N, C-alpha and C positions, 0 to 999 in steps of 0.2 A: 475610554474612547467616548467621543461625543456623537450623539445621534444626529440624524438628518443629513449625513454625508451622501453624496451621489458619486459612486465610483465611475471614473471616466479616464480614459487614456490607454496606455499599453503596458502590459505586464508579461514578463518572460517566465516560461516554465522550464525548469531544468529536468534532469533525468528522474525516472520514477523510483521512489523509495522502495516500493515492493519488488522492483526488478534489480536495482543496484545491489541490495543486500544478498540476493541469490547469485548474482554474477560474481560477487566477492567470494562466496563459498565455492563456486565453480572453478575459480582460479586454483584451488587446492588440487585439482585433478592433473595438473601439469607442473613438472619441475621447471623453475626458471622465472623470468620476469614477465608478468602481464600488466597491461595498463588499461584502465577503464576511465573513459571521459564522461562528462556530464553527470558526475556523481554528486548528489545533493549534499550541501554542507549542513547536515542535521545530526542530532545526537545519536540516532540509531547507527549511522555510518561510523561514528566515533567508537561506539560500543563494539560493533562488528570488527572494526580494525583491531581493537585490543584482543578480541577473541582469536583472530588470525595470528597476532603477534605471539600470544601464549601457545599457539600451535607451532611456533618456530619460524613464522614468516616475518620478513622485513616489510613493513607497510608505511608508506608516506603519502601525504595528501597535499596537493598544490592547488589552492583556490584560484579561480579565475574571477577577478573583481567584476561586480555588476551582473553576474549571471546566476548567483545562488548555488553554483556548483563548481566543480573543478576536476582535476585529474588525480586518480588514485593509482599508485604503483604498488604492486604486490610481488615480492620475491619469495618464491616457494622453495623450501629446501628439498633435497632428494628424499629425505625421510622425516616428514613432519611428525610432531607429537600427535597423539591420538586422544587426548583428554581435554575437555573444556571445563572451565571453572564455574561453579554455581554462582559466584558473586557477579559474574557478567551475564550468564545465560538467563538468570532469573529476571533480568531487566528487559529482555527483548525476545519475543517468541521466534523471530526469524533465525536466531542462532541455531535452531534445530536443523537448519538446512546444511550444516556441515556434516551431519550424520552419514548421509548417502555417499558423498565424496570420500570421506575418511575410510569407510568400510570398503569401498571399491578400490581405493588407491593403496591402503595400508593393510587391509585384511582385518582391522579391528577399530573400534571406537568406544570411548567412554564419555558420553555427553550428558551433562546435567539436564534434568527436566526443565523446560523453559517457563518463563513468566510472560508478561506482555499486558496488553490492555484488558480491562475487566468488562468485556462485552459479551460474555457467554462462554459456554463450553466449547472448547476446540481440542478434542482429544487427538492422541497420536496413533490411534488404532490402525488407521490405514497406512501410515508410515511403516509401522512395525510389521503388520501382516504382509505388506508388499515386499519389504526387505527379506522377510522369512521365505516368501515365495521364491525370491532370487537365491536363496540358499544360506542366508545369514541366520545365526543363532542369537537371539536377543533376550536378555533378562533385565529386570528392573531391580536395582539394589541401592539402598542408601541414597535415594534421590537422583540416581543416575540410570540412564539406559546404557547397557553394556552389550555391544554387538561384536560378533566375530564371524569371519568367513574367509577361509584360505583363498577362495576364488568364487566370485558370484557367477551364477549360471542363468542364462536367458530363460524367460518363461512368459506365460500369459497371466496378466493381472487385471482384475476387474475392481474398480473403485465403487464403493457403495454410494458415494457422493463425489461430484467433480471437484475435489479438494485441490486448491492451488498448491499448498505446501506439500501435500503427499505426491502430487504429480511431479513437482520439481525435484523432490528428494529421490524419487524412484527413477526418473530419467537420468539424473546425475549418477546414480549408482549403476544403471544399466549400460552407460556408455563404455565402461571398462569390463563389463561382464562377458563371459564366454557364450557366444551364440546370440540369438535374437530374442528381444523382449517386446511384447505387445502390451501397452497400457490402454485398456478400454474404459470408457466413461471418464476420460481425462479432462482436466480443466482446459479451457480454451482462451483464457485471458491473454491480452497482448504481452504481459510479462512472461508468460510461458513461451510465447513465440520468440521473445527477446532472448531468453535463456537458451533456447534450442539453437537460435542463430549464432550466439557466441560459441556454444559447444561445437557447432558445425565448423566454425572457423578454426577451432582448436583441433579439428580432425575427426570429430564424432560423426557417425552416420545415423541421422535421424530423419524420419519421414512422418508427415501428418501433424506437425505442430500447428496449433490453431484449430484443429478438428478434435472430435471426441475419441479418436483412435490414434495413438502415437506409437510408431514402430522404431525400435532402436536396435541396430546391429552393432554388437560390441566390437571394440578395437583393442589392441594391446597397449597403446600409449597415445597420449595427447600432447600437444605442444602449446606453450604460452602464446598469448595473442594480445593485440591492441584492439579495443572495442569501445563503442559509444552507446550509452544507455538510452533506451527508448524514453520519450518525454512522459512526464507524470500525468496520466489522464485524470487522476483524482484531484490533484491540485488544479489542473485546468478546469475541471468541472466545478470546483469550489469557486473560482473566479467567475465562471459563467453564471452560476446561480447568484453570486453576490451582485453581479451587474443587474440581474432581473429584480432582486429584492430591493435594491436601492434606486431603481429606475434610472440606471446609468447606461454607459456605452463603453464597452471594454474590448480591446483586441488582445486576445490571449496568444502570445507568440509561441510558436513551436507546438501548440495544441494540435492533435490529430483528430479531426472530426469523426473519422471512422471508428475510433476507439470509444466514442461517446454518443453513438447514434441514438440510442433510446433516451438518454438524458437530454440531449439537445432537442429531440422531438418533443419531449415534455415541456421544454421551455418555449418552444413554438406554440404548443397548445395553450400555454399560459399567456400568450400574447406577445412574446418577444420576437425580435428580428434576429435571425441567426444566419451568418454568412461564412462559408468556408473560404479562406484566403490561402494564397500560396505559402504564406509563412505562419499560418495559424487559423484562428477562428474569431470572428467578431460577433459579440452579443450585445444587443441594445434593447431598451425597454422604455416605452412612453406610457405614462399612466400606471395605474395599479394593476398588477398581474391577476389572472384568474386562477382559482384553485384547480389542481389536476390530481387525479389519483395516481399513486405510485406503488408498484410491486417490485421489491428487490429480488433479484435472481442472479445466479452465476452468469458470467459473460456468455453471450452478448446482451444479457438483460440489464436492468437498471442496477448500478453498483451499490452494494450495501454500504460501502464507505461514503457514499453521497447521501445516504438516508437522513442523517441529522440535518443537512442543509435543505433537503426536500421538505422536512417537517417545518423548519424555520421559514422557508418560502411560503408554504401553505398558510402559516400562521399570520402572514401579513397580506394575504391575497383575498379576493372577493369570493365568497361562497364557502363550501365545505369540501374537504378532501379526505379520502381514505388512504392511509399509508400502511402497506402490508410488508412486514419484515420476515423473509423466508430463510435467511442465512444465519444470523446470530441472534439468539433469543434474548440477549442482554443489551441489544443495541438501543432500546428505548430508555435506558437508565438516565440519560441526560434530560428527558422530558420534564422532570420535576424542576430542573433549573430553568428551562424555557418558560414554564408556568410562572416562575418567580418574576419573569419579565412581562407577565400579563397574557401569555398565550392561552388560548382555549383548546386544550388537547385532552382527550379521554383515551385511555389505554384499555384494550380488551384483548388479552392474550398477545398474539403477534400482529394485532391491528391497532392503529391509532386513528381516531377520528379528530380532524383538525378543522376548527371553524375560524375563518380568517377575521382579523381585525385591522383597523387602519394603521396602527403603530404600536410598538411595544412601550412599556413603562420601565424606565431604567432602574436597575437594582444590581447589587453584587451577586455574582453567580460563580459556580465552580465547574471547571472543565474536568470531566470524568475520563476522557480518553482523547486521542488525537483529533478525530473527526468531530466529536461533540464540541471540543474546544473551538475549532474553526467555525462550526455552526453557530455557537454562542457569540463569537465575535461579529459575525455577519448580522446576527439578531441585534446586537448592541448598536450597530450602525443605523438600525431602523427604530431606535428608541427616542423618547422625548427628552432625554437628558444625558447624563454621564453614566455609563455602564462599566463596571469593573469585573473582569473575568480573572478569577484566581486559578492557581495551579496550571499556568500556561506552559510549564515545562512539558506537558503532554503535547502541545501544539508544536514545540520545538522538534519533536521526533518525526514530524512529517512535512513541515513547511519552512524552508530556508528563507531567511530575510523577510518573514511575514509582516512585521511592523513596518519596515522600510518600504515594502511593496504596497502596503495599504496606504501609506503616506503618499507614495508616488501616484496613486490613483485618486488622491484628494481627500482621504479620510483624516480626521483629527485623532490620532492614536499616540499614546505614550506608554512606555513600559517602565514599571517601577519595581523595586525590590522591597517586599514587605518585611518589616522588622521581624527578626527571629526566623 
């Protein structure tokens, strides 16, 4: 990509990756055909679709041109298979979200231990202990979690940390449990609310989604549903930060300002103009942004998934910023690549001290995960020449039509296949 681009225009955000994958898992809870709209056309959806197919589901995807997303149709059999394959699950951590639905619906599950981005330790202890509280017996053998439970029973569960994945798995398990389940210190992310809303339309009885206490009253059976995925706040935030970094003017269509309150406030502090619109959010920047400190926290705090973009923004701003990472200890792995572009960043534990400079110096860099890859692309737009970001397959897992959307905003970007 060529540096010096000013992002300007309109860009559309489709459904949230971190929600769509869990909605796909939730479809397992009901026999019959469910349809999910605004599902992003990304690699993770393709992998999750194959996970569901190997569980016996008939899955099809119809892309809607020009949107970055489409409609996913999932036909769930009366008796799904209960085993997921390692060759798929190792490629995507979200595949662990089938564990709760399978145990609740079928009484057993054999799910391969998942892989995913190398951004730090993300153990499954809370998933396992929560399901055991619900009455499941879980053992780990030969790289698989094996869970059995003739019928789950409602209980009270306290999460040591408001884990999104654990909250989702436990809520999906609890909807078919006998009695009432209370999950305390639950995650509050918009994707949790989205999942609970879909489950409610399927017939589940859930109260407290979006708060730290979720109460689930179990039902005997759920029904398939037609549902639309919540817009992707991380993709929206990426475009918003990109507008500020490149001193541009971007309308992010379908962005929900309330899902990005802290992040947008930080952009205002940096000197940007932020305007909530009926169809999205407009972010504009004149002149060089100011450095702002950022602390990542679970929702409603600053999202850890936007931390690489926050570091990149600080690196081209005036002044010095302190970026504190409180969620994933490995999230700073990409900083070495940003330093190759000339960024002045010093890491001390879970803190990064960033001293801004006027512009990056172009160089080949390596994407280490989804968000790091997107952050490096934005940094490349602020370089003094041609920047090459390698291993962009990571970016494909979270950003549909990324290159086309960048071009639509005025960036000079090409994608090439490296030999071998």
